[in-house]
N, CA and C atoms of all chains as a GROMACS GRO file, in nm:
protein
  621
    1MET      N    1   2.028  17.430   5.546
    1MET     CA    2   2.020  17.429   5.691
    1MET      C    3   2.134  17.510   5.751
    2GLN      N    4   2.107  17.572   5.864
    2GLN     CA    5   2.208  17.645   5.938
    2GLN      C    6   2.318  17.549   5.983
    3SER      N    7   2.441  17.600   5.996
    3SER     CA    8   2.541  17.514   6.060
    3SER      C    9   2.583  17.571   6.195
    4ASN      N   10   2.545  17.696   6.222
    4ASN     CA   11   2.570  17.754   6.354
    4ASN      C   12   2.438  17.778   6.426
    5PHE      N   13   2.437  17.745   6.554
    5PHE     CA   14   2.313  17.756   6.631
    5PHE      C   15   2.335  17.837   6.758
    6SER      N   16   2.233  17.914   6.792
    6SER     CA   17   2.238  17.998   6.910
    6SER      C   18   2.155  17.935   7.022
    7PHE      N   19   2.224  17.888   7.127
    7PHE     CA   20   2.155  17.823   7.240
    7PHE      C   21   2.122  17.921   7.352
    8ARG      N   22   2.176  18.040   7.345
    8ARG     CA   23   2.147  18.144   7.443
    8ARG      C   24   2.147  18.094   7.588
    9GLY      N   25   2.251  18.022   7.623
    9GLY     CA   26   2.270  17.981   7.762
    9GLY      C   27   2.176  17.872   7.810
   10SER      N   28   2.106  17.806   7.719
   10SER     CA   29   2.006  17.708   7.764
   10SER      C   30   2.064  17.570   7.793
   11ILE      N   31   2.191  17.547   7.760
   11ILE     CA   32   2.250  17.417   7.794
   11ILE      C   33   2.289  17.421   7.942
   12LEU      N   34   2.221  17.340   8.021
   12LEU     CA   35   2.233  17.350   8.166
   12LEU      C   36   2.378  17.323   8.210
   13GLY      N   37   2.430  17.410   8.293
   13GLY     CA   38   2.570  17.401   8.335
   13GLY      C   39   2.662  17.481   8.244
   14PHE      N   40   2.610  17.525   8.130
   14PHE     CA   41   2.690  17.603   8.034
   14PHE      C   42   2.614  17.730   7.996
   15GLU      N   43   2.560  17.794   8.098
   15GLU     CA   44   2.477  17.912   8.075
   15GLU      C   45   2.557  18.025   8.010
   16ARG      N   46   2.690  18.018   8.022
   16ARG     CA   47   2.774  18.126   7.966
   16ARG      C   48   2.790  18.114   7.815
   17LEU      N   49   2.748  18.000   7.757
   17LEU     CA   50   2.775  17.975   7.616
   17LEU      C   51   2.652  17.997   7.528
   18ASP      N   52   2.676  18.052   7.410
   18ASP     CA   53   2.568  18.079   7.316
   18ASP      C   54   2.586  17.999   7.186
   19MET      N   55   2.688  18.034   7.107
   19MET     CA   56   2.696  17.982   6.971
   19MET      C   57   2.772  17.849   6.962
   20PHE      N   58   2.713  17.757   6.887
   20PHE     CA   59   2.777  17.628   6.860
   20PHE      C   60   2.769  17.600   6.711
   21SER      N   61   2.875  17.538   6.658
   21SER     CA   62   2.867  17.489   6.521
   21SER      C   63   2.822  17.343   6.526
   22PHE      N   64   2.748  17.302   6.424
   22PHE     CA   65   2.690  17.168   6.420
   22PHE      C   66   2.738  17.100   6.293
   23ASN      N   67   2.805  16.987   6.309
   23ASN     CA   68   2.859  16.916   6.192
   23ASN      C   69   2.853  16.766   6.212
   24LEU      N   70   2.836  16.696   6.101
   24LEU     CA   71   2.848  16.550   6.103
   24LEU      C   72   2.995  16.516   6.127
   25ILE      N   73   3.021  16.417   6.212
   25ILE     CA   74   3.158  16.367   6.224
   25ILE      C   75   3.176  16.269   6.107
   26PRO      N   76   3.267  16.296   6.015
   26PRO     CA   77   3.271  16.222   5.890
   26PRO      C   78   3.278  16.070   5.910
   27ASP      N   79   3.206  15.999   5.826
   27ASP     CA   80   3.204  15.853   5.825
   27ASP      C   81   3.150  15.790   5.954
   28THR      N   82   3.074  15.865   6.030
   28THR     CA   83   3.013  15.809   6.151
   28THR      C   84   2.865  15.845   6.154
   29ALA      N   85   2.795  15.791   6.254
   29ALA     CA   86   2.654  15.827   6.275
   29ALA      C   87   2.641  15.932   6.384
   30PHE      N   88   2.751  16.002   6.414
   30PHE     CA   89   2.753  16.100   6.522
   30PHE      C   90   2.775  16.241   6.467
   31TYR      N   91   2.728  16.336   6.545
   31TYR     CA   92   2.746  16.476   6.510
   31TYR      C   93   2.823  16.544   6.622
   32GLN      N   94   2.878  16.659   6.587
   32GLN     CA   95   2.955  16.734   6.686
   32GLN      C   96   2.898  16.874   6.699
   33LEU      N   97   2.876  16.912   6.825
   33LEU     CA   98   2.839  17.051   6.854
   33LEU      C   99   2.960  17.114   6.921
   34GLN      N  100   3.017  17.210   6.854
   34GLN     CA  101   3.141  17.271   6.902
   34GLN      C  102   3.112  17.415   6.944
   35SER      N  103   3.149  17.447   7.068
   35SER     CA  104   3.131  17.585   7.114
   35SER      C  105   3.219  17.678   7.031
   36LEU      N  106   3.163  17.788   6.986
   36LEU     CA  107   3.242  17.887   6.912
   36LEU      C  108   3.307  17.986   7.008
   37GLU      N  109   3.268  17.978   7.137
   37GLU     CA  110   3.324  18.071   7.234
   37GLU      C  111   3.435  18.008   7.318
   38GLU      N  112   3.424  17.879   7.345
   38GLU     CA  113   3.529  17.810   7.422
   38GLU      C  114   3.566  17.684   7.346
   39LYS      N  115   3.687  17.685   7.290
   39LYS     CA  116   3.719  17.576   7.196
   39LYS      C  117   3.732  17.440   7.264
   40ASP      N  118   3.748  17.438   7.398
   40ASP     CA  119   3.757  17.309   7.467
   40ASP      C  120   3.621  17.244   7.490
   41ILE      N  121   3.515  17.315   7.465
   41ILE     CA  122   3.381  17.262   7.494
   41ILE      C  123   3.317  17.211   7.366
   42GLN      N  124   3.292  17.081   7.365
   42GLN     CA  125   3.221  17.022   7.252
   42GLN      C  126   3.134  16.908   7.302
   43PHE      N  127   3.028  16.883   7.230
   43PHE     CA  128   2.940  16.771   7.262
   43PHE      C  129   2.932  16.679   7.140
   44VAL      N  130   2.936  16.549   7.169
   44VAL     CA  131   2.904  16.451   7.065
   44VAL      C  132   2.754  16.425   7.079
   45VAL      N  133   2.682  16.434   6.968
   45VAL     CA  134   2.537  16.418   6.974
   45VAL      C  135   2.491  16.321   6.867
   46ILE      N  136   2.371  16.268   6.890
   46ILE     CA  137   2.311  16.178   6.792
   46ILE      C  138   2.171  16.226   6.756
   47ASN      N  139   2.125  16.179   6.644
   47ASN     CA  140   1.983  16.192   6.612
   47ASN      C  141   1.914  16.069   6.672
   48PRO      N  142   1.826  16.088   6.770
   48PRO     CA  143   1.773  15.972   6.843
   48PRO      C  144   1.703  15.871   6.752
   49PHE      N  145   1.648  15.919   6.643
   49PHE     CA  146   1.570  15.829   6.556
   49PHE      C  147   1.661  15.735   6.477
   50ASP      N  148   1.792  15.762   6.478
   50ASP     CA  149   1.887  15.668   6.420
   50ASP      C  150   1.910  15.546   6.511
   51TRP      N  151   1.877  15.562   6.640
   51TRP     CA  152   1.919  15.462   6.739
   51TRP      C  153   1.803  15.401   6.816
   52MET      N  154   1.690  15.462   6.809
   52MET     CA  155   1.578  15.423   6.895
   52MET      C  156   1.453  15.426   6.809
   53THR      N  157   1.374  15.319   6.818
   53THR     CA  158   1.256  15.316   6.730
   53THR      C  159   1.148  15.411   6.778
   54LYS      N  160   1.136  15.420   6.910
   54LYS     CA  161   1.024  15.497   6.962
   54LYS      C  162   1.076  15.603   7.058
   55TYR      N  163   1.071  15.725   7.017
   55TYR     CA  164   1.115  15.833   7.104
   55TYR      C  165   1.026  15.952   7.077
   56GLU      N  166   0.974  16.007   7.183
   56GLU     CA  167   0.879  16.117   7.164
   56GLU      C  168   0.924  16.239   7.242
   57VAL      N  169   0.925  16.350   7.175
   57VAL     CA  170   0.949  16.478   7.242
   57VAL      C  171   0.832  16.568   7.207
   58GLU      N  172   0.764  16.614   7.309
   58GLU     CA  173   0.655  16.706   7.283
   58GLU      C  174   0.712  16.847   7.266
   59LEU      N  175   0.677  16.911   7.155
   59LEU     CA  176   0.720  17.049   7.137
   59LEU      C  177   0.624  17.138   7.216
   60THR      N  178   0.667  17.173   7.336
   60THR     CA  179   0.580  17.252   7.424
   60THR      C  180   0.570  17.394   7.372
   61GLU      N  181   0.470  17.465   7.424
   61GLU     CA  182   0.453  17.604   7.380
   61GLU      C  183   0.575  17.687   7.412
   62GLN      N  184   0.639  17.652   7.524
   62GLN     CA  185   0.759  17.726   7.562
   62GLN      C  186   0.868  17.707   7.456
   63VAL      N  187   0.884  17.582   7.408
   63VAL     CA  188   0.985  17.553   7.306
   63VAL      C  189   0.949  17.623   7.174
   64ILE      N  190   0.824  17.610   7.134
   64ILE     CA  191   0.780  17.668   7.008
   64ILE      C  192   0.800  17.820   7.008
   65THR      N  193   0.765  17.882   7.121
   65THR     CA  194   0.778  18.027   7.133
   65THR      C  195   0.924  18.068   7.131
   66GLU      N  196   1.002  17.999   7.214
   66GLU     CA  197   1.144  18.036   7.228
   66GLU      C  198   1.220  18.021   7.096
   67LEU      N  199   1.189  17.915   7.021
   67LEU     CA  200   1.261  17.888   6.896
   67LEU      C  201   1.193  17.952   6.775
   68GLU      N  202   1.078  18.013   6.797
   68GLU     CA  203   0.998  18.070   6.687
   68GLU      C  204   0.976  17.966   6.578
   69LEU      N  205   0.935  17.847   6.619
   69LEU     CA  206   0.912  17.738   6.524
   69LEU      C  207   0.784  17.762   6.446
   70GLN      N  208   0.794  17.751   6.314
   70GLN     CA  209   0.675  17.769   6.231
   70GLN      C  210   0.605  17.635   6.207
   71GLU      N  211   0.684  17.530   6.191
   71GLU     CA  212   0.623  17.398   6.176
   71GLU      C  213   0.714  17.289   6.232
   72PRO      N  214   0.653  17.176   6.271
   72PRO     CA  215   0.731  17.071   6.339
   72PRO      C  216   0.853  17.025   6.259
   73ASN      N  217   0.841  17.024   6.126
   73ASN     CA  218   0.953  16.976   6.045
   73ASN      C  219   1.076  17.067   6.051
   74ASP      N  220   1.058  17.187   6.102
   74ASP     CA  221   1.172  17.277   6.116
   74ASP      C  222   1.257  17.243   6.238
   75ALA      N  223   1.206  17.152   6.322
   75ALA     CA  224   1.277  17.118   6.446
   75ALA      C  225   1.363  16.994   6.425
   76LEU      N  226   1.488  17.006   6.463
   76LEU     CA  227   1.578  16.891   6.464
   76LEU      C  228   1.605  16.855   6.609
   77VAL      N  229   1.581  16.729   6.643
   77VAL     CA  230   1.600  16.683   6.781
   77VAL      C  231   1.730  16.606   6.790
   78LEU      N  232   1.812  16.639   6.888
   78LEU     CA  233   1.941  16.572   6.909
   78LEU      C  234   1.956  16.536   7.056
   79ASN      N  235   2.039  16.436   7.082
   79ASN     CA  236   2.067  16.400   7.221
   79ASN      C  237   2.217  16.395   7.244
   80ILE      N  238   2.257  16.442   7.361
   80ILE     CA  239   2.400  16.445   7.395
   80ILE      C  240   2.445  16.306   7.441
   81VAL      N  241   2.559  16.265   7.388
   81VAL     CA  242   2.618  16.136   7.422
   81VAL      C  243   2.731  16.158   7.523
   82THR      N  244   2.737  16.071   7.624
   82THR     CA  245   2.854  16.068   7.712
   82THR      C  246   2.935  15.945   7.676
   83LEU      N  247   3.053  15.968   7.621
   83LEU     CA  248   3.139  15.856   7.579
   83LEU      C  249   3.213  15.804   7.702
   84ARG      N  250   3.212  15.673   7.716
   84ARG     CA  251   3.274  15.613   7.834
   84ARG      C  252   3.371  15.504   7.791
   85THR      N  253   3.453  15.462   7.888
   85THR     CA  254   3.546  15.352   7.864
   85THR      C  255   3.503  15.235   7.950
   86PRO      N  256   3.481  15.115   7.894
   86PRO     CA  257   3.488  15.088   7.751
   86PRO      C  258   3.376  15.158   7.675
   87PHE      N  259   3.398  15.170   7.546
   87PHE     CA  260   3.308  15.248   7.462
   87PHE      C  261   3.163  15.200   7.468
   88SER      N  262   3.149  15.067   7.487
   88SER     CA  263   3.014  15.009   7.489
   88SER      C  264   2.932  15.055   7.610
   89ASN      N  265   2.999  15.114   7.710
   89ASN     CA  266   2.927  15.167   7.826
   89ASN      C  267   2.879  15.311   7.805
   90SER      N  268   2.903  15.365   7.688
   90SER     CA  269   2.862  15.503   7.661
   90SER      C  270   2.711  15.517   7.678
   91THR      N  271   2.670  15.635   7.718
   91THR     CA  272   2.527  15.657   7.742
   91THR      C  273   2.480  15.781   7.668
   92VAL      N  274   2.348  15.792   7.656
   92VAL     CA  275   2.290  15.906   7.589
   92VAL      C  276   2.185  15.968   7.679
   93ASN      N  277   2.176  16.097   7.673
   93ASN     CA  278   2.080  16.170   7.756
   93ASN      C  279   1.951  16.190   7.676
   94TYR      N  280   1.856  16.100   7.698
   94TYR     CA  281   1.727  16.113   7.630
   94TYR      C  282   1.631  16.204   7.708
   95SER      N  283   1.668  16.238   7.832
   95SER     CA  284   1.572  16.316   7.912
   95SER      C  285   1.580  16.466   7.886
   96ALA      N  286   1.692  16.511   7.830
   96ALA     CA  287   1.705  16.654   7.802
   96ALA      C  288   1.757  16.676   7.660
   97PRO      N  289   1.671  16.654   7.560
   97PRO     CA  290   1.714  16.669   7.421
   97PRO      C  291   1.749  16.814   7.386
   98LEU      N  292   1.830  16.827   7.282
   98LEU     CA  293   1.854  16.958   7.224
   98LEU      C  294   1.758  16.973   7.106
   99ILE      N  295   1.693  17.086   7.098
   99ILE     CA  296   1.600  17.108   6.988
   99ILE      C  297   1.650  17.228   6.908
  100LEU      N  298   1.670  17.207   6.779
  100LEU     CA  299   1.727  17.309   6.692
  100LEU      C  300   1.624  17.350   6.588
  101ASN      N  301   1.608  17.478   6.569
  101ASN     CA  302   1.527  17.528   6.458
  101ASN      C  303   1.622  17.544   6.339
  102VAL      N  304   1.608  17.455   6.240
  102VAL     CA  305   1.704  17.453   6.130
  102VAL      C  306   1.684  17.570   6.035
  103VAL      N  307   1.573  17.641   6.050
  103VAL     CA  308   1.546  17.755   5.962
  103VAL      C  309   1.612  17.883   6.013
  104ASN      N  310   1.596  17.909   6.144
  104ASN     CA  311   1.648  18.038   6.193
  104ASN      C  312   1.770  18.025   6.284
  105GLY      N  313   1.815  17.901   6.311
  105GLY     CA  314   1.938  17.884   6.387
  105GLY      C  315   1.924  17.900   6.538
  106ARG      N  316   1.800  17.904   6.585
  106ARG     CA  317   1.782  17.909   6.731
  106ARG      C  318   1.776  17.767   6.786
  107ALA      N  319   1.825  17.749   6.908
  107ALA     CA  320   1.826  17.615   6.965
  107ALA      C  321   1.819  17.624   7.117
  108LEU      N  322   1.777  17.514   7.178
  108LEU     CA  323   1.776  17.509   7.324
  108LEU      C  324   1.782  17.366   7.374
  109GLN      N  325   1.819  17.352   7.500
  109GLN     CA  326   1.807  17.222   7.566
  109GLN      C  327   1.676  17.220   7.640
  110HIS      N  328   1.597  17.118   7.612
  110HIS     CA  329   1.463  17.107   7.669
  110HIS      C  330   1.458  16.988   7.764
  111VAL      N  331   1.418  17.010   7.887
  111VAL     CA  332   1.409  16.900   7.984
  111VAL      C  333   1.268  16.843   7.979
  112ILE      N  334   1.260  16.714   7.946
  112ILE     CA  335   1.128  16.650   7.936
  112ILE      C  336   1.074  16.625   8.077
  113GLN      N  337   0.951  16.670   8.099
  113GLN     CA  338   0.885  16.647   8.227
  113GLN      C  339   0.748  16.589   8.198
  114GLY      N  340   0.687  16.534   8.300
  114GLY     CA  341   0.551  16.486   8.283
  114GLY      C  342   0.545  16.336   8.292
  115LYS      N  343   0.442  16.278   8.234
  115LYS     CA  344   0.419  16.135   8.259
  115LYS      C  345   0.519  16.048   8.186
  116LYS      N  346   0.565  16.092   8.068
  116LYS     CA  347   0.659  16.012   7.994
  116LYS      C  348   0.799  16.071   8.006
  117THR      N  349   0.886  16.001   8.076
  117THR     CA  350   1.021  16.054   8.093
  117THR      C  351   1.123  15.950   8.049
  118TYR      N  352   1.243  15.997   8.024
  118TYR     CA  353   1.352  15.910   7.980
  118TYR      C  354   1.470  15.930   8.073
  119SER      N  355   1.566  15.838   8.064
  119SER     CA  356   1.685  15.848   8.147
  119SER      C  357   1.787  15.943   8.084
  120SER      N  358   1.863  16.011   8.172
  120SER     CA  359   1.973  16.093   8.122
  120SER      C  360   2.098  16.009   8.098
  121ARG      N  361   2.090  15.881   8.134
  121ARG     CA  362   2.205  15.790   8.115
  121ARG      C  363   2.159  15.660   8.052
  122SER      N  364   2.099  15.665   7.935
  122SER     CA  365   2.051  15.544   7.870
  122SER      C  366   2.163  15.479   7.789
  123PRO      N  367   2.183  15.349   7.805
  123PRO     CA  368   2.273  15.281   7.714
  123PRO      C  369   2.213  15.288   7.574
  124PHE      N  370   2.294  15.299   7.473
  124PHE     CA  371   2.234  15.307   7.339
  124PHE      C  372   2.309  15.224   7.236
  125LEU      N  373   2.427  15.176   7.269
  125LEU     CA  374   2.503  15.096   7.174
  125LEU      C  375   2.466  14.951   7.192
  126MET      N  376   2.409  14.893   7.090
  126MET     CA  377   2.372  14.752   7.100
  126MET      C  378   2.472  14.668   7.023
  127ASN      N  379   2.508  14.556   7.080
  127ASN     CA  380   2.596  14.460   7.011
  127ASN      C  381   2.726  14.527   6.965
  128PHE      N  382   2.777  14.618   7.044
  128PHE     CA  383   2.900  14.685   7.001
  128PHE      C  384   3.020  14.607   7.050
  129SER      N  385   3.110  14.579   6.958
  129SER     CA  386   3.233  14.509   6.994
  129SER      C  387   3.351  14.590   6.944
  130GLU      N  388   3.448  14.615   7.030
  130GLU     CA  389   3.561  14.698   6.989
  130GLU      C  390   3.646  14.627   6.885
  131GLU      N  391   3.637  14.495   6.882
  131GLU     CA  392   3.714  14.420   6.782
  131GLU      C  393   3.636  14.412   6.652
  132GLY      N  394   3.506  14.423   6.662
  132GLY     CA  395   3.419  14.401   6.544
  132GLY      C  396   3.450  14.498   6.433
  133ASN      N  397   3.381  14.482   6.321
  133ASN     CA  398   3.414  14.563   6.203
  133ASN      C  399   3.384  14.709   6.230
  134MET      N  400   1.905  18.410  10.176
  134MET     CA  401   1.778  18.368  10.114
  134MET      C  402   1.660  18.431  10.188
  135LEU      N  403   1.567  18.477  10.115
  135LEU     CA  404   1.445  18.534  10.174
  135LEU      C  405   1.355  18.421  10.223
  136ILE      N  406   1.313  18.430  10.349
  136ILE     CA  407   1.222  18.328  10.403
  136ILE      C  408   1.087  18.394  10.431
  137LEU      N  409   0.980  18.338  10.377
  137LEU     CA  410   0.846  18.392  10.401
  137LEU      C  411   0.759  18.283  10.462
  138THR      N  412   0.668  18.320  10.549
  138THR     CA  413   0.571  18.223  10.602
  138THR      C  414   0.438  18.243  10.529
  139ARG      N  415   0.385  18.134  10.478
  139ARG     CA  416   0.257  18.139  10.407
  139ARG      C  417   0.166  18.029  10.461
  140LYS      N  418   0.037  18.046  10.448
  140LYS     CA  419  -0.058  17.942  10.485
  140LYS      C  420  -0.117  17.881  10.360
  141LYS      N  421  -0.176  17.764  10.377
  141LYS     CA  422  -0.247  17.700  10.266
  141LYS      C  423  -0.346  17.797  10.204
  142GLY      N  424  -0.345  17.802  10.074
  142GLY     CA  425  -0.437  17.892  10.004
  142GLY      C  426  -0.377  18.029   9.974
  143GLN      N  427  -0.263  18.060  10.038
  143GLN     CA  428  -0.200  18.189  10.012
  143GLN      C  429  -0.098  18.175   9.899
  144SER      N  430  -0.051  18.287   9.852
  144SER     CA  431   0.043  18.288   9.739
  144SER      C  432   0.156  18.385   9.765
  145ILE      N  433   0.260  18.371   9.684
  145ILE     CA  434   0.357  18.481   9.671
  145ILE      C  435   0.369  18.514   9.524
  146MET      N  436   0.410  18.636   9.496
  146MET     CA  437   0.428  18.681   9.357
  146MET      C  438   0.575  18.708   9.333
  147LEU      N  439   0.627  18.665   9.218
  147LEU     CA  440   0.760  18.704   9.173
  147LEU      C  441   0.737  18.800   9.056
  148ASP      N  442   0.790  18.918   9.067
  148ASP     CA  443   0.747  19.026   8.978
  148ASP      C  444   0.594  19.030   8.978
  149GLN      N  445   0.536  19.071   8.868
  149GLN     CA  446   0.390  19.078   8.870
  149GLN      C  447   0.326  18.966   8.791
  150ASN      N  448   0.412  18.873   8.738
  150ASN     CA  449   0.353  18.775   8.647
  150ASN      C  450   0.378  18.630   8.686
  151ILE      N  451   0.445  18.607   8.799
  151ILE     CA  452   0.465  18.468   8.841
  151ILE      C  453   0.404  18.451   8.980
  152GLU      N  454   0.308  18.359   8.990
  152GLU     CA  455   0.243  18.335   9.118
  152GLU      C  456   0.274  18.194   9.166
  153ILE      N  457   0.316  18.184   9.290
  153ILE     CA  458   0.338  18.053   9.352
  153ILE      C  459   0.236  18.038   9.465
  154HIS      N  460   0.150  17.941   9.448
  154HIS     CA  461   0.033  17.924   9.533
  154HIS      C  462   0.054  17.800   9.622
  155ILE      N  463   0.025  17.812   9.750
  155ILE     CA  464   0.037  17.696   9.840
  155ILE      C  465  -0.094  17.619   9.831
  156ALA      N  466  -0.092  17.509   9.758
  156ALA     CA  467  -0.216  17.435   9.734
  156ALA      C  468  -0.252  17.345   9.851
  157SER      N  469  -0.152  17.277   9.907
  157SER     CA  470  -0.181  17.195  10.025
  157SER      C  471  -0.053  17.164  10.100
  158VAL      N  472  -0.069  17.134  10.228
  158VAL     CA  473   0.044  17.097  10.313
  158VAL      C  474   0.004  16.971  10.388
  159GLU      N  475   0.081  16.865  10.368
  159GLU     CA  476   0.053  16.741  10.441
  159GLU      C  477   0.183  16.683  10.491
  160GLY      N  478   0.200  16.685  10.624
  160GLY     CA  479   0.326  16.635  10.679
  160GLY      C  480   0.442  16.716  10.623
  161ASP      N  481   0.543  16.646  10.566
  161ASP     CA  482   0.658  16.720  10.512
  161ASP      C  483   0.644  16.745  10.362
  162GLN      N  484   0.523  16.731  10.310
  162GLN     CA  485   0.502  16.758  10.167
  162GLN      C  486   0.418  16.883  10.146
  163VAL      N  487   0.465  16.965  10.056
  163VAL     CA  488   0.392  17.087  10.021
  163VAL      C  489   0.358  17.080   9.874
  164LYS      N  490   0.235  17.101   9.839
  164LYS     CA  491   0.196  17.106   9.698
  164LYS      C  492   0.187  17.250   9.656
  165LEU      N  493   0.258  17.283   9.549
  165LEU     CA  494   0.261  17.420   9.501
  165LEU      C  495   0.193  17.430   9.365
  166GLY      N  496   0.119  17.536   9.346
  166GLY     CA  497   0.069  17.567   9.212
  166GLY      C  498   0.149  17.684   9.159
  167ILE      N  499   0.194  17.675   9.036
  167ILE     CA  500   0.277  17.782   8.980
  167ILE      C  501   0.211  17.837   8.856
  168LYS      N  502   0.185  17.964   8.856
  168LYS     CA  503   0.128  18.030   8.739
  168LYS      C  504   0.235  18.124   8.684
  169ALA      N  505   0.278  18.096   8.561
  169ALA     CA  506   0.387  18.177   8.505
  169ALA      C  507   0.367  18.191   8.355
  170PRO      N  508   0.426  18.293   8.295
  170PRO     CA  509   0.418  18.306   8.148
  170PRO      C  510   0.480  18.184   8.081
  171LYS      N  511   0.441  18.160   7.956
  171LYS     CA  512   0.484  18.038   7.887
  171LYS      C  513   0.633  18.030   7.864
  172ASP      N  514   0.700  18.143   7.863
  172ASP     CA  515   0.844  18.137   7.836
  172ASP      C  516   0.925  18.113   7.964
  173VAL      N  517   0.857  18.096   8.078
  173VAL     CA  518   0.929  18.067   8.202
  173VAL      C  519   0.937  17.916   8.219
  174VAL      N  520   1.059  17.865   8.236
  174VAL     CA  521   1.079  17.721   8.252
  174VAL      C  522   1.076  17.689   8.401
  175VAL      N  523   0.989  17.598   8.439
  175VAL     CA  524   0.979  17.557   8.580
  175VAL      C  525   1.027  17.413   8.590
  176LEU      N  526   1.132  17.391   8.669
  176LEU     CA  527   1.191  17.256   8.680
  176LEU      C  528   1.219  17.223   8.826
  177ARG      N  529   1.207  17.095   8.859
  177ARG     CA  530   1.252  17.048   8.990
  177ARG      C  531   1.404  17.060   8.995
  178LYS      N  532   1.454  17.109   9.108
  178LYS     CA  533   1.598  17.137   9.115
  178LYS      C  534   1.682  17.011   9.096
  179GLU      N  535   1.637  16.897   9.151
  179GLU     CA  536   1.719  16.777   9.139
  179GLU      C  537   1.731  16.731   8.994
  180LEU      N  538   1.628  16.760   8.915
  180LEU     CA  539   1.634  16.726   8.772
  180LEU      C  540   1.736  16.816   8.701
  181VAL      N  541   1.734  16.944   8.736
  181VAL     CA  542   1.832  17.037   8.678
  181VAL      C  543   1.974  16.990   8.712
  182GLU      N  544   1.993  16.952   8.838
  182GLU     CA  545   2.128  16.910   8.881
  182GLU      C  546   2.174  16.784   8.806
  183GLU      N  547   2.080  16.693   8.783
  183GLU     CA  548   2.112  16.571   8.710
  183GLU      C  549   2.157  16.604   8.567
  184ILE      N  550   2.087  16.696   8.502
  184ILE     CA  551   2.120  16.731   8.364
  184ILE      C  552   2.252  16.809   8.358
  185VAL      N  553   2.274  16.896   8.457
  185VAL     CA  554   2.402  16.969   8.462
  185VAL      C  555   2.518  16.870   8.471
  186THR      N  556   2.505  16.772   8.560
  186THR     CA  557   2.611  16.671   8.576
  186THR      C  558   2.633  16.595   8.446
  187SER      N  559   2.523  16.553   8.384
  187SER     CA  560   2.532  16.479   8.259
  187SER      C  561   2.599  16.564   8.150
  188ASN      N  562   2.560  16.690   8.138
  188ASN     CA  563   2.619  16.778   8.037
  188ASN      C  564   2.768  16.798   8.062
  189GLN      N  565   2.805  16.815   8.190
  189GLN     CA  566   2.946  16.841   8.221
  189GLN      C  567   3.032  16.719   8.191
  190GLU      N  568   2.979  16.601   8.222
  190GLU     CA  569   3.051  16.477   8.189
  190GLU      C  570   3.072  16.467   8.038
  191ALA      N  571   2.967  16.501   7.964
  191ALA     CA  572   2.970  16.484   7.818
  191ALA      C  573   3.062  16.584   7.751
  192ALA      N  574   3.074  16.704   7.808
  192ALA     CA  575   3.152  16.810   7.744
  192ALA      C  576   3.302  16.791   7.765
  193ALA      N  577   3.336  16.722   7.872
  193ALA     CA  578   3.477  16.716   7.912
  193ALA      C  579   3.546  16.594   7.855
  194GLN      N  580   3.529  16.569   7.728
  194GLN     CA  581   3.589  16.448   7.675
  194GLN      C  582   3.638  16.468   7.532
  195SER      N  583   3.742  16.395   7.501
  195SER     CA  584   3.784  16.387   7.361
  195SER      C  585   3.736  16.251   7.313
  196PHE      N  586   3.730  16.231   7.183
  196PHE     CA  587   3.677  16.102   7.139
  196PHE      C  588   3.770  16.037   7.039
  197ASP      N  589   3.756  15.905   7.032
  197ASP     CA  590   3.833  15.824   6.939
  197ASP      C  591   3.746  15.800   6.816
  198ILE      N  592   3.782  15.863   6.709
  198ILE     CA  593   3.696  15.858   6.590
  198ILE      C  594   3.684  15.716   6.536
  199GLN      N  595   3.786  15.634   6.559
  199GLN     CA  596   3.778  15.495   6.510
  199GLN      C  597   3.666  15.419   6.579
  200LEU      N  598   3.647  15.445   6.710
  200LEU     CA  599   3.537  15.379   6.781
  200LEU      C  600   3.403  15.432   6.730
  201LEU      N  601   3.396  15.560   6.707
  201LEU     CA  602   3.270  15.618   6.656
  201LEU      C  603   3.234  15.557   6.522
  202LYS      N  604   3.334  15.532   6.440
  202LYS     CA  605   3.308  15.475   6.306
  202LYS      C  606   3.248  15.336   6.316
  203LYS      N  607   3.285  15.263   6.423
  203LYS     CA  608   3.238  15.124   6.436
  203LYS      C  609   3.095  15.116   6.489
  204ALA      N  610   3.050  15.221   6.555
  204ALA     CA  611   2.916  15.216   6.615
  204ALA      C  612   2.811  15.235   6.507
  205LYS      N  613   2.727  15.136   6.493
  205LYS     CA  614   2.628  15.137   6.386
  205LYS      C  615   2.491  15.179   6.438
  206LYS      N  616   2.417  15.242   6.348
  206LYS     CA  617   2.278  15.274   6.381
  206LYS      C  618   2.198  15.145   6.390
  207ARG      N  619   2.076  15.160   6.439
  207ARG     CA  620   1.991  15.042   6.450
  207ARG      C  621   1.957  14.988   6.312
   0.00000   0.00000   0.00000
């Protein structure tokens, strides 16, 4: 799998940025997308299927064309996390997932529209205790 | 900003491949039909603004790896 992805300005509010590196944050269930152009810009992201039983993203023709996706399994879906204090108030943006083509390294932020929508500020940490293990 | 007056049933063209059609006008609501190539993303502006805000909040933070380690998957 690629470790660098080209978003070509598709992350809303960060149109100036293209390349991001994608890595697991060691010993956690979180990943990091780090801008290769501005070192202060990074996103903590999750794989939604680690945290939510039912989540659907339709791969629209626009997404398939833009990412040159050959098959659905080539797409990796991620969601940006906003970490808050206290940590248990952190939220995840399920309404605008990042979709990565793991074969060719193209990626984009896709805004879900239509009858099934999600919140951009969904709580996702269940039973989290800062004292807990 | 360019301001144009259109009537119901009329359209405007952006370049030669994007058509914005005035489908209906009722009170302060206007229904638009948009015909555009598949690679053109059409979004409601308030939704774009919401995602921009969310992205900016998320990007402007450092994180405590110890807290991340404690957060378990389902």
